[in-house]
Every structure is written in C-alpha cells, then in structure tokens.
C-alpha positions, -999 to +999 in steps of 0.1 A: -243+371-394-281+365-392-308+380-368-303+356-340-267+360-337-275+400-337-300+398-311-280+370-288-245+372-290-222+342-286-214+337-252-188+316-236-199+280-229-195+275-191-192+241-171-224+253-155-241+259-193-233+226-197-242+210-168-271+183-167-303+197-155-328+171-138-349+196-122-376+195-153-402+184-136-405+145-155-382+126-168-390+134-205-386+171-196-352+165-185-343+143-219-355+179-233-334+200-214-305+178-224-302+208-252-293+239-239-309+275-250-324+256-278-337+291-290-310+313-293-273+293-296-278+260-289-256+242-260-257+202-265-252+185-228-258+152-241-230+147-266-209+114-254-216+080-238-202+094-207-226+120-206-252+092-215-247+073-186-245+105-161-280+113-176-292+082-169-274+079-135-293+112-128-329+106-140-328+070-126-324+051-154-307+021-149-291+002-185-275-022-195-240-020-202-243-032-240-268-004-237-247+025-239-239+030-276-236+060-301-268+045-318-286+048-285-271+083-282-282+091-318-316+080-311-324+098-278-317+127-294-344+121-320-365+114-291-355+147-278-366+168-307-398+149-314-405+155-277-401+191-275-417+199-308-451+176-292-444+201-260-439+232-280-471+227-299-491+222-266-479+251-251-485+273-283-521+257-286-509+242-319-503+206-335-468+190-337-456+178-368-471+141-376-435+132-379-428+135-343-457+120-333-452+086-356-417+086-341-426+089-305-455+061-307-435+041-321-405+045-298-434+041-269-442+005-282-416-011-261-430-024-225-403-018-198-397-043-176-419-046-144-407-043-111-405-072-087-406-079-053-381-106-037-372-120+000-338-113-001-313-145+004-309-131+043-346-143+048-358-109+063-374-078+049-384-077+012-366-059-021-377-045-055-359-055-085-361-053-121-338-061-148-317-037-166-338-015-191-325-021-230-316+013-252-351+011-263-369+001-234-350+038-217-366+057-248-398+040-241-402+047-205-392+086-216-419+081-247-445+073-218-440+097-192-444+125-220-478+112-229-483+110-188-477+143-190-494+162-223-521+139-214-529+145-178-549+177-179-534+196-145-498+187-159-502+198-194-516+228-177-483+231-154-461+230-185-442+264-184-409+281-204-382+301-186-388+332-194-347+343-194-341+350-228-311+328-235-325+299-216-361+286-226-361+255-208-395+239-205-401+230-171-431+221-146-447+242-125-471+224-100-473+253-080-503+273-098-483+294-125-460+317-095-424+303-113-410+327-138-376+308-143-362+273-145-346+280-114-342+309-091-306+301-087-299+303-122-323+327-142-337+340-115-306+358-103-293+367-136-323+386-143-324+400-110-287+412-115-293+424-149-324+444-138-300+460-110-273+464-135-296+487-161-310+506-129-276+513-120-268+526-157-295+546-157-292+563-126-287+602-126 
C-alpha cells in the first residue's frame, strides 16, 4: 500500500462520482473534469462511447454519427491529459511538458465549420445552421477553448482548484476568487458536514 492509498482510502464509486460535470466554466475544463479525483483515486467518467455522446450533448458539441469511435474516445483522453498538464502548469507557475504543447497545437489546427444564417422554408424569420463536427474538429474546438482560457489574463487568473482534497477539480471563478469549492452543493456541503462531525467528535 503506497502513501497515497494510506492518505486517501479507496471509497465506493457512487453514481454521483461517475456523473459528468458541466460546471467547469469552459469547454476544455469540462473535458478535464471527465476524470474525477485525479490526484487521489481517479474516477473515469468518459469511458464508453455512450458517455462520449452524453458529454458532447452536455457541452453542445454536435458531431456526426460516424465520428463517435473508439479512436476519438482515446484521442480525447490524450487531449484531456495534455490540457490538464497545461492548466496545472499555469496554476503552479511552471512550464508544461513540451510534448503536451506539441500535441495540443497539432489538434488545434483543423478549423471547425463556420455557422451560417439561413431563411427557413417557411420564408419567415432566420435560423443558424452548421454541419456536424468531425472527430478532429471537435478536438480542435476543445483545444481552441483551452488556448482562449490560458491566453486571456482575466480568465487565466480566474482558474481555481477545488479545495476538497478528494476532488481537486479545476474550474473558472469569474467572481474574484471567492469560491473555494467546485460546487457548493457537492464539495462545499461535504466539507461543512465533515467540519461539523469533527467538532462533534472533539466536543466534551
């Protein structure tokens, strides 16, 4: 048993722990959040093609049916880890691994399709249309979002890590740094309950 296992005992992986997160504040951060508890006992939330479809629906990425492949799933995992490496480096004022930067720059090259305006068949109003994304275009959208976050001083300065030891989710806090938790409903309430239990255990 290693030190990490001793400090963070393996807990039951509940449906809530496996649930996809869409509250990171950006597309790229929502992808990073598909691996939960990464610094303790990792929980894979994007392990199947069905989960990939759910994630794309949740973040608003519309892919063609033929884009949902095991290859895309594996490639998104590599984008996720390279993205986390870059974000963690920004948070700790360090340089990311060169291979992470090289991979992300390569995945950013495909240009996502441009939306267009169209007058519908009824002849009234207007609608926005765009063709479905390919797998590489979807990855490009994620990486371009990551570049937009770390390239903007205000958004880069709003990057935070959840203070719950068993979580460590990265999120954007546009409110000036007042948030300590990724979600008050999740980690915030759990931390408060833990403090109450600790006080009760030490009370005379």
